[in-house]
C-alpha positions as CSV (number, residue, x, y, z in Angstrom):
1,M,0.0,0.0,0.0
2,A,1.4,3.4,-0.9
3,K,2.0,5.8,1.9
4,L,-0.9,8.2,2.3
5,P,-0.4,11.8,2.7
6,K,-0.8,13.5,6.0
7,Y,-2.8,16.6,6.6
8,N,-3.0,18.9,9.6
9,A,-6.1,19.9,11.7
10,Q,-6.5,23.2,9.7
11,Q,-6.7,21.2,6.4
12,W,-9.0,18.7,7.8
13,G,-11.3,21.5,9.1
14,E,-11.4,23.1,5.6
15,A,-12.2,19.7,4.2
16,R,-14.9,19.1,6.6
17,D,-16.3,22.6,5.9
18,A,-16.2,21.9,2.2
19,V,-18.2,18.5,2.6
20,M,-20.8,20.3,4.8
21,Q,-21.1,23.0,2.3
22,E,-21.7,20.6,-0.4
23,Y,-24.5,19.1,1.7
24,Q,-26.1,22.6,2.5
25,D,-25.9,23.4,-1.4
26,Y,-27.8,20.2,-2.1
27,L,-30.5,21.1,0.6
28,T,-30.8,24.5,-0.9
29,Q,-31.2,22.9,-4.4
30,L,-33.9,20.6,-3.0
31,R,-35.8,23.7,-1.4
32,E,-35.4,25.6,-4.7
33,Q,-36.6,22.7,-6.9
34,G,-39.8,22.0,-4.7
35,V,-41.5,18.9,-3.3
36,D,-41.8,16.7,-6.3
37,Y,-38.0,17.1,-7.0
38,T,-37.2,16.4,-3.4
39,I,-39.4,13.3,-3.3
40,K,-37.8,12.1,-6.5
41,N,-34.3,12.6,-4.9
42,A,-35.1,11.3,-1.6
43,R,-32.8,8.3,-1.8
44,K,-29.9,10.6,-2.6
45,L,-30.7,12.9,0.4
46,L,-30.7,9.8,2.7
47,I,-27.3,8.7,1.4
48,F,-25.9,12.1,1.7
49,Q,-27.1,12.2,5.3
50,D,-25.5,8.9,6.0
51,L,-22.3,10.1,4.4
52,I,-22.0,13.4,6.3
53,Q,-22.5,11.7,9.7
54,E,-18.8,10.8,9.7
55,W,-17.8,14.5,9.0
56,Q,-20.0,15.8,11.8
57,H,-17.9,14.2,14.5
58,N,-15.3,16.5,16.4
59,L,-12.3,17.2,14.2
60,T,-10.0,14.7,16.1
61,T,-12.4,11.8,15.4
62,V,-12.8,12.9,11.8
63,M,-9.1,12.8,11.2
64,T,-8.7,9.5,13.0
65,D,-11.6,7.8,11.2
66,L,-10.7,9.0,7.7
67,E,-7.0,9.4,7.5
68,E,-6.6,6.1,5.9
69,N,-9.7,6.4,3.6
70,V,-8.3,7.1,0.1
71,F,-11.7,8.1,-1.1
72,A,-12.2,10.6,1.8
73,L,-8.7,11.9,1.3
74,S,-9.5,12.7,-2.4
75,V,-11.4,15.8,-1.1
76,F,-7.9,17.4,-0.5
77,D,-6.8,17.1,-4.1
78,E,-10.2,18.2,-5.4
79,L,-10.2,21.3,-3.1
80,K,-6.6,22.1,-4.3
81,K,-7.5,21.8,-8.0
82,K,-11.2,22.8,-8.2
83,K,-11.7,24.8,-5.0
84,K,-15.0,23.0,-4.6
85,C,-16.1,19.8,-3.0
86,T,-18.1,17.1,-4.9
87,L,-17.2,14.2,-2.5
88,L,-20.9,13.4,-1.6
89,E,-22.0,13.5,-5.2
90,R,-19.1,11.2,-6.3
91,A,-19.9,8.9,-3.4
92,Y,-23.6,8.7,-4.3
93,T,-22.8,8.2,-8.0
94,D,-20.6,5.2,-7.1
95,M,-23.1,3.8,-4.5
96,A,-25.9,4.0,-7.0
97,S,-24.0,1.8,-9.4
98,W,-23.4,-1.0,-6.8
99,S,-25.1,-4.2,-7.9
100,N,-26.5,-4.6,-4.4
101,F,-27.9,-1.1,-4.3
102,N,-31.6,-1.6,-3.5
103,P,-33.7,1.2,-4.6
104,L,-37.0,-0.2,-3.2
105,P,-39.4,2.2,-1.4
106,L,-39.1,-0.1,1.7
107,T,-35.5,0.7,2.0
108,L,-36.3,4.4,2.3
109,W,-38.7,3.7,5.1
110,L,-36.3,1.4,6.9
111,E,-33.8,4.3,6.9
112,L,-36.4,6.7,8.0
113,S,-37.4,4.5,10.9
114,E,-34.0,4.7,12.3
115,D,-34.0,8.4,12.4
116,E,-35.5,9.2,15.8
117,A,-35.4,12.9,15.3
118,I,-38.2,12.8,12.7
119,T,-40.5,10.5,14.8
120,E,-41.3,13.4,17.3
121,F,-44.2,15.6,16.3
């Protein structure tokens, strides 16, 4: 295995901010496009939510958990070259092509049933 580059806390903080900004931009897009578009893209939203969970931990945890994840580390090169993060979109595109990716509506409900925050009314 090739030696992976090391990044400092400031760089990781910038990467985390970029990933969270990509997520916020997607939420804005959903709001702007309306309910039908959001329903059509609910699966993508759920996957994005799963993906950002790791980035929402405290910075030390993010660094420890992802410092050997080659895909996660690709955000640094992307930010250097493009000044913008598409990590979530790239992950979703890859996950959607997995042969075991199950797009049944039941999958959405199972995922939703695990989110205790939305069960309160």
